[in-house]
C-alpha positions in Angstrom: 19.1 8.6 26.1 15.3 8.9 25.7 13.5 10.4 28.6 10.1 9.0 29.4 7.5 10.8 31.5 4.2 9.3 32.6 1.1 11.5 33.2 -2.0 10.6 35.1 -4.4 12.0 32.5 -4.5 13.0 28.8 -5.3 16.6 29.9 -2.2 16.7 32.1 0.0 15.5 29.3 -1.6 18.0 26.9 -1.0 20.9 29.3 2.7 20.1 29.8 3.4 19.3 26.2 1.6 22.4 24.8 3.5 24.6 27.3 6.8 23.0 26.2 6.0 23.6 22.5 4.9 27.2 23.2 8.3 27.9 24.9 10.2 26.2 22.1 8.4 28.3 19.6 9.6 31.4 21.4 13.2 30.3 21.2 12.9 28.7 17.8 10.0 30.3 15.9 10.8 28.5 12.7 10.1 25.2 14.3 9.2 22.3 12.0 6.5 20.1 13.5 5.5 16.6 12.6 1.8 16.2 13.4 -0.6 13.2 13.8 -4.3 12.7 13.6 -6.8 10.7 15.6 -8.4 11.3 19.0 -5.1 11.0 21.0 -3.6 14.4 20.0 -6.9 16.3 20.2 -6.4 17.5 23.8 -2.9 18.7 22.8 -4.3 20.6 19.8 -7.0 22.1 22.0 -4.5 23.3 24.5 -2.2 24.8 21.8 -5.2 26.7 20.4 -5.9 28.0 24.0 -2.3 29.1 24.4 -2.4 30.9 21.0 -5.6 32.7 21.9 -4.0 33.8 25.1 -1.0 35.2 23.2 1.4 32.6 24.5 2.0 30.5 21.3 3.0 32.1 18.0 2.9 29.8 14.9 3.5 32.4 12.3 6.9 31.1 11.3 6.4 27.5 12.1 6.0 24.7 9.5 4.1 21.5 9.8 4.1 18.1 8.1 1.4 15.6 8.8 2.2 11.9 9.0 -0.3 10.6 6.5 -3.4 11.0 4.4 -6.1 8.7 3.0 -5.4 7.6 -0.6 -8.4 8.6 -2.8 -9.5 11.4 -0.5 -8.8 15.1 -1.5 -7.9 17.9 0.9 -11.4 19.4 0.6 -13.1 16.2 1.6 -14.5 16.4 5.1 -13.2 12.9 5.8 -9.6 13.8 5.0 -6.9 14.3 7.6 -6.4 17.8 6.2 -10.0 18.6 7.2 -9.4 17.0 10.6 -6.4 19.2 11.3 -8.2 22.3 10.1 -11.0 21.6 12.5 -8.9 20.8 15.6 -5.8 23.0 15.1 -5.1 25.0 12.0 -8.4 26.9 12.2 -7.5 28.2 15.6 -3.9 29.3 15.3 -1.9 31.7 13.1 -0.2 29.1 10.9 0.1 30.3 7.3 -1.5 27.9 4.8 1.7 27.8 2.7 3.6 26.4 5.8 1.1 23.5 6.1 2.2 20.4 4.3 0.2 17.3 3.5 0.4 14.3 1.3 -2.0 14.7 -1.7 -4.5 11.9 -1.2 -6.1 12.7 -4.6 -3.3 11.2 -6.6 -4.1 8.0 -8.6 -2.9 4.6 -7.3 0.3 3.2 -8.8 3.4 5.3 -9.8 1.7 8.6 -8.8 1.7 7.4 -5.2 5.4 6.8 -5.2 6.1 10.2 -6.9 3.9 11.9 -4.3 5.8 10.2 -1.4 9.1 11.2 -3.0 7.9 14.8 -3.4 6.9 14.9 0.3 10.3 13.5 1.4 12.0 16.2 -0.6 9.8 18.9 1.0 10.8 17.7 4.5 14.5 17.8 3.5 14.1 21.3 2.2 12.6 22.3 5.5 15.6 21.0 7.3 13.9 17.9 8.7 11.4 17.5 11.5 12.3 19.2 14.8 9.5 17.8 16.9 7.3 14.8 16.0 3.9 14.3 17.7 2.8 10.6 17.7 0.0 8.6 19.2 1.0 5.1 20.1 -0.7 2.2 21.9 0.9 0.6 24.9 2.8 -1.8 22.7 3.5 0.7 19.9 0.8 -0.8 17.8 -3.0 -0.9 17.6 -4.7 -0.3 20.9 -8.2 0.9 19.9 -10.3 2.0 17.0 -11.4 5.7 17.0 -14.9 5.8 15.4 -17.6 8.2 14.5 -21.2 7.7 13.6 -22.3 8.9 10.2 -25.6 9.6 8.4 -26.6 9.9 4.8 -27.7 13.4 3.7 -29.2 14.4 0.3 -27.6 17.5 -1.2 -29.2 20.1 -3.5 -28.1 18.1 -6.5 -30.1 15.1 -5.3 -27.0 13.0 -4.5 -26.6 11.3 -1.2 -23.4 11.7 0.7 -22.1 10.3 4.0 -21.6 13.0 6.7 -20.1 12.7 10.2 -22.6 13.2 13.0 -21.4 16.0 15.4 -20.1 14.8 18.8 -20.5 11.2 17.9 -17.0 9.9 18.4 -16.5 6.7 20.3 -13.7 4.2 20.9 -13.5 0.4 20.5 -10.7 -1.4 22.2 -8.8 -3.7 19.8 -5.5 -5.6 19.4 -6.1 -6.6 15.8 -8.2 -5.0 13.1 -9.4 -6.8 9.9 -10.9 -4.4 7.4 -13.6 -5.4 4.8 -14.3 -2.1 3.0 -17.7 -1.6 1.5 -18.3 -0.1 -1.9 -19.9 3.3 -2.0 -20.0 3.9 -5.7 -17.6 4.4 -8.7 -14.5 6.4 -8.2 -15.2 9.6 -10.1 -11.7 11.2 -10.0 -9.7 10.2 -13.0 -11.2 8.3 -16.0 -14.9 8.9 -15.2 -14.5 12.7 -14.5 -12.1 13.1 -17.5 -14.4 11.4 -19.9 -17.4 13.7 -19.1 -19.8 10.8 -19.0 -23.2 11.6 -17.6 -23.9 10.5 -14.0 -27.2 9.7 -12.4 -28.4 11.5 -9.2 -26.6 9.0 -7.0 -23.3 9.6 -8.8 -23.2 6.4 -10.7 -22.5 6.2 -14.5 -25.9 6.6 -16.2 -26.7 3.8 -18.7 -29.9 2.1 -19.7 -30.6 -1.6 -19.2 -31.4 -2.3 -22.9 -28.0 -1.8 -24.5 -26.1 -0.5 -21.5 -24.7 2.5 -23.5 -23.7 5.6 -21.6 -24.0 9.2 -22.8 -20.8 8.7 -24.7 -20.7 6.7 -28.0 -19.1 3.3 -27.7 -18.9 3.5 -23.9 -20.8 0.9 -21.9 -21.4 0.5 -18.2 -22.9 -2.2 -16.1 -22.9 -3.7 -12.6 -21.8 -1.5 -9.7 -20.5 1.2 -12.0 -24.1 1.6 -13.2 -26.1 0.5 -10.2 -23.9 1.5 -7.4 -23.5 -0.7 -4.3 -25.4 -3.9 -5.0 -25.4 -7.7 -4.8 -22.9 -9.8 -6.8 -25.8 -11.5 -8.6 -26.8 -8.2 -10.1 -23.2 -7.7 -11.3 -23.3 -11.1 -12.9 -26.6 -10.5 -14.6 -25.7 -7.1 -15.9 -22.3 -8.2 -17.0 -23.8 -10.9 -19.2 -26.4 -8.6 -20.6 -23.8 -5.9 -21.3 -21.5 -8.4 -23.0 -24.4 -9.3 -25.3 -25.1 -5.6 -26.0 -21.4 -5.0 -26.9 -21.3 -8.1 -29.1 -24.4 -6.9 -30.9 -23.0 -3.4 -31.3 -19.8 -4.7 -32.8 -21.1 -7.6 -34.9 -24.7 -6.5 -35.7 -26.1 -9.5 -33.9 -25.3 -11.8 -31.0 -25.7 -15.4 -29.9 -24.7 -14.6 -26.4 -27.4 -15.3 -23.7 -29.2 -12.5 -22.2 
């Protein structure tokens, strides 16, 4: 039978749960932990780091598996859950990197995603399963709020603009239902674009002129958001028509398509 305990504050919960995990690690040092991200477990991770610093929690033989990762986001990306865990827990305890397990968010969509999920399941099985799973649930087991941060655009040494999280800018929006309309930030460079070696402009878009829309690679053309980056649909329509004419002219020597 499940035992439910109710705490007055997140800090009280974190204190008790961290103490329980520290004692469990003493008895069972090869503990396999399932971990979660988001603002909810941060007090727990902070308390575990404090116990480790005090010599009361040893993670040297523990193993962790995180619940999830963003698809299309690599482990080194500061927006990844892997980076989140490094910031809030892994960077403060003696957990060996080889014992930290994450889904690889950098795989390509399609069959690679299923293969990655299968690989992760096998890794959990080899570890003997999850001994303790940390979860953050709303009052009904579903969405309760959105955990948000503010961001700013910063220009790097290479001239490209990237979105960076603003320190200490976290805030929460209460919600029962969330509908996402994801904006476009530029072409996905991992995969075909990176493998082709096509030249990119300072913003990270595929470089091509507006006369014949040819890229730095022979017989490769680019237009619309791939060339311009985030823009209006009318630009995509205009450049699509012009690029179609340029391709027709390249192949046939002339074109009757409108420009």
